[in-house]
Every structure is written in structure tokens, then in C-alpha cells.
N, C-alpha and C positions, 0 to 999 in steps of 0.2 A: 722513536729513530734511530739516525746507529751512529757506532760513537763518532765520526767525521762529523758526521752533520751537527750531533750536537756538541763537542767541541769547536763550530765557526761559527753557532749560533752566542755562545758562550764568548769567546773571543772577541765577538764586531759587538755586543750588547756592553764588552769592558772596554772596546779600547772606546767604541764610535760614547760611547755618553758625555768622556771629556778629552774629549783628542783634540779640540782649541784653545777651549772654555778653562782648562791646567793645565797647563805647553802642552808640547807634542802629544799625540796619544797618550794623552790622561798623565806623563812624566812629573807632572809638575802638581796634583794633586800631594792629600796630607800625608801622611804616613797610615795612620788609624791601625797602630797596635805590630804590623812591620815588625821588623831588626830593621835597625842604622846604623850604614860605616861609622865607625868608631877608629878616632884619630886614633897611632900607635898599634892599631891591632897588624899580625901580623898578617905580609900572603903565609900561608905552606903550603908546600909540596910534595907529596901528589894530592893532600886534600883538597884545598884548594882550585885543582882543577875541576871540581865535581860540581851537583849543584848547591843552591844557599837555597833551598824553598820556603823560609822560613822568611825569605826577604820576596821585595812583591816583583821583580824582572835581574835577569839577566840575562848573559845573551852570547854562546862558544861561534866567533866571528870567523872565515877564515875568506882572504882574497887574493890572489893572485896572478903573477903580470905573467904570460908568456909566451913563448914565439913562436912560431913553425921553422923547416929549415927551410922554406921559401922567405922567412924574417919577417911573413904576418903576425901583427903585432894582435893578443888576446888577453882580458883579459876575464879571472872565473873572480865567481861567490857563491859559499855554502852558510850560511848561518841557520842555528837551532838559538831560537825564542823559548824561552819558559818562565812563564806569566802567576801568580800568580789570582786567586779571587778570593784565599782569605787567608790571614794573618796563619793557619794554625801549622803550616807546613806537611798537611799532610798528604800523600800520594794525588789522592781523589778531585784534589782543590788547585792541580798544575792547571793550569790545559799549553799546548806544545806546537809552537809554530816554527815552518822551516820553508828558509829563502832560497833559492839557488836560481846563477845568474850566468850567458858568458856571452863573453861582447865581444865583437870586432869593431875593426873603422866604420861597417855597412851591417851590420848585424845586430843587434838588444835583443833575446832573448831571456824571459824568465819563466819560475810557476811554484805556488805552493803550496804543501802537503799542513795538515791541523791531525791534532786530537789528543783527547783529555788524557788526563795523570791517570796510572792504577792499571792501567788496561795494557800494557809491555809496546804499546800501541808507539813510544817514541818515551825516551831518559836519557839518562846520563849512567856512566857505572866508569868508578874510580880508577884500578885497578885488574885487569891490566883494560885504560884507558878505551870506553866504549861511547858516543852521545849517537843518537842515531833516532829516525821516526821514519814508519816503514821499511822503506825497503833501501830508506839512502840511508849513508854512516860517514862518522871521521870515528877510527877504529885506532888503536896499537895494533899493530902486529907481529907475527914471529922475528921477523927477521930485524926486530930495533924498529921500522919502518914506521911509519902512518900513510890509511888510506882513505882514501877523502873520495868517497861517490856520491852521485846524484843525476835523477834520470826525469825526465819533461814528455808531454807532447813534443815539443819539435827538438833535443835533444837532448846529453848526456855527455858526463867525463866521466873520468875513473883513473885517480891523479894519485902518485904515492909523494911520500913528505916526509926529508930527511930534516933533521936538527940538525943546524952546523953553530950553534950557538944557543948563548943563555938567556933563560925568561926575563922579560927588565917590568922593571914597579915603576909603573906610572906615580905622577903628586911626592906626597909624602911618603916614600914606602907601601906604595899599592894605591895608598889614601888620595882617591882625586880630588878637591873641587871644583866645583860644578859653577859656584854663584860666589856675589860681592854677600849673598846670606846666609852662605855655606853646606846648599845642598853638595852633597858628593857622594859616589860612589866607588867603591874597591874596586882596584883598572892594573892588570894588569897585562899582558903582550910577549911573545914567541917572535918577534919579527928576523929571525935567522933560520927561515926553510927554503931549504933547496928545493924544486917542486918538479916532476914530469908524469904524463901518463897521456890520454887520448881522448879529445873530443869528438865526439859523432855529434853531427852536424844535418841541418837540409841537404842532400847529396853528394856529404862527405865526410870521409874522417879523418882526420889530425894529428897526429903525433905530436907532442907540446912539450917543454922544458921554459924553464925560470925560476921565481923568486912565489915565496907564500908567507901570508902572513900572520896569527893567529893573536886575535884580541879578547881579553876576557875582562866582563866586566857585571855587578851583580849589586844595586838599590833598593832601595826603597822608593826614593824619590830624589830621582838623580836632576833636575829640573825644578828651576821658582817658579813660583805659577806665575807669572807674568814672561817666561822664559818659549819663545816659541817654535823653536827648533835647535838646528847647529849644521856647523858645516866642519867634516871633516877628513882629515890628511892623514895618510898612514905614506908615507916616500924612500924611497934605496934609491941612494948616489952613486956612482960610479965609482966615487973615494971613497968609498965600505961605510961611510955614516949613512945615517937613518937621521926623520925627523917625525915623530910624530904631534897632532895640531890642529887643534878644535879650537871653534872663534860661536859660543852660546848668546841666538840673538832671543832681546828680548823686543814687547812690542809696540815700545817707549823710540828706537833704533836704538837701542843702549846694546854691545856687543861687549863675552865673556870672554876670553885666550886664555890657553893653556898648551904647552909644547913641553915636550920629552930631547933633548939631543944627544943622541945613541952611537955611541962611539963602536969603530967595528971590532974593537973587543966585548963589547958587551956593558960598558962605563956608560953610567944616563947620566946627563945632568937637566935639570929637572929649571921652566919658566912658567912666571907665573905670569897673574890680569895684566896685561899691557905692554908684558915684554916681546909678543910677540904680532910683529901685523898682520892682516888676511885682506885684503881688498882686491874685489870683485874689478877687472877691468871688460869684459862686455857680457851680454845677455846670451840665453835661446831663445824658441822659443817653446816648450815640451809642454804634450797634456796641457794646453790655453793656460800654460805658467810663464812666465822670468825666468827663468836658470841660469845664474852665473857660473858661463863654460867655461869663461878664462880666468884666472887667479893672479895678484902680483901677492909675497908671499915672501916678509921679511924678516928678521931675528938678530939683530945687529951683535947679539953679544957672538955668534958667532958666525959673524960676514956673510951671512945666509941673507942674500935677493934675486928671487924664482923667481922666473910667471912659468904656471901649472896651464896648463893644455888637456882638452877631455878631447881620450881617443876617436869616442864616440856622443855629439854633445847627445844626441838623442836616448842616452839609458835608461829613462824610466824604466820604475818599477812598478808598474799599473799592478797590485796587488791590496788585498784587502784595505792595510794602509798604507799610500804609497807616496815614494819617495824615488830622490835622484842617486842612482850610487852608478860608479865606471872607473875605471883606468884612465888614467895621464897619462902625461908625460910634463918634464920639467925644462926648463934652459933654465941659463944664466950663472949665477955664480957655481950651481952646483947642478949639474946634469943629470939628467934618470931614471925612474918612474915611482911610481903607487897608483896611489888608492883613495878616490874622493868620496862620499855619500852628502849626501844635504839631506836637512828635511824641513815642514813645515812651511814649502812654499804655496803662497796657495792660488789660487784662479783669477 
């Protein structure tokens, strides 16, 4: 069996074994000897740009809101996931999966790659930073910028990223609580990224520019056993302020919320359970599911009251583990754009 097919079999066995019984994609399963996030443990750069193989799961997650010269809006996603098959931390015990997508109002194209650790096919290096799977890369360049590249059967993108602000730690110094039972992750973002590059799409090549957002998160049990999925928002407002917010849904119909209000200079104000309200306003029928593609978010402490609408309601990631992910626009007290991810919605 090839390395790619072996990785696919391992990943699917791991993911599907607990996909719904223990939280979305098994992320509510017991930690079983894996390392656990600890409150008070500092996030250290550049160390924590790299991998944490003794934790069960982590990701390097880039989304971007881009525009062409004619005003057409696009979104792109580049993600590298690492999942450990056991808590040893050995390279061979790691499974890597890459997701990439391009979205516009009239199209959504997505693809994935998989690899087994220890083969050199995928991984992350710290100095200089480089994350890769096959020819897909997210890496430092000699110019001080970063390159983001992915390709699939129907599309490719090649984008340059420039840091324009500091990293942001979520929760308490990067310790982000996910449930009333105390499940947590280490979590930081780099939300101040300027982006420009080229999208190669069916029948056209488009030059684009805009903003991008990197999320970094690692944990071994980020969900409680009864949490079936999440709704996650990263929003860039025209005022220069930004918002990271999520709602984790339980099987009982309740939700656990958290938010980071990010000021233009990178300072952050943290809001815990119940201080943010995220209410679906309407749904779209996508892949046999009712998916909320229009939302109202309120955060009274920041005088925020916005309506969020998907650029393309059909931005369904029809991959090994399916979910919805796409660019959004905001209106109301704070106008802007961003990204929305929704997992765990069943047919």
C-alpha cells in the first residue's frame, strides 16, 4: 500500500471511529495519555509556530478575504492538520491532512491531501518556518514575507502574506476554554496579514489582494463528549477592529461561547461563556443538511450588533470529514468581512 493510501486508511479509521459518538470527529474522546493544555503555560515564539506531537490534534489554518480589480470577491483556505495515532510523539505516529479551497459567489472548489508522518511528505519546521504537504507550502521567504501555495484538479493559488501586526493570544494567555467541563486548547492567531497573489480557476487567472488570518490551535480533547460541533467566526471590520468568536453546540441544544475583541494595535479583550450571542437567522439546504448561512452576532460590551451573511451559501467542504467553510460579509454596527466555519451539522 502506498504511503498516501496508508495515511488515508489510518486517518479515516481514526476519525470515523468516534466521529459523532464523542464530539465532532472524535474530538471529545478521552485524552488517554496524550499531553493536555495547561493554564498558565506561556505561548512562546517561534517554538509554538511548530508542531506539538504529544498532543493529539493541531492545525495551521489560513483563511483570506480577497478582491480582484473588477471588485469580484474571493475567499481562500489553506489548512494543515496533524493528528497523532498514539501519545508517543514519534514522527511515524502522526497523520497529516491538508485542505485547500477557493470560494466566490458562483463557485466553491475544494481538495485535500493526506500523508503519514516520518516520510518527509508532510511536516512543519520552525526556523525558517515551513509547513508543507506534498507541493503545498506555507513558508517564510527570504524577503520577510510568507508564501502560501496549494493546487488541486480544478484550481490553484499562489499568495504572498505580509505580517502587519502582532500575534493574538485567545482566552487566558493562549489557554482557550471550550466547555463548562473545562476542555481547552492552546490557541493563538495572526490576524494582521496582508495578502496578494494569483488564483488559477477554470477558464481564468485572477490577480487578487486583501487580508488573511492564521489560526493555530493544539489540544488532545478540545470538545466535551456531548459537543457535536462548532460555529467559528473570524471577522475584520472596516474600523480596524477584529473579532474571533465561537459557539460550541451540545447534543442537548445548549451552546458554549467565547470571543476575543482585537483592537487595531493588537491588544485583545477576552469574553467568556454567555457574553457573546450567536443566533442563526436563516438556513440553506446544503449537502442534505440545513446549514445556518445568515447569523446575528451581538457582543454588548463592545456595542457590537451585526448580521453575517455567506458570500456563497453552498461552500460545503465535501472531503473526508465534511464541514461548511466560506467567506462572509457583515452589516450593522460594524461593517466588514471574514470567515465562518461550521462543523457537525448532520443530514
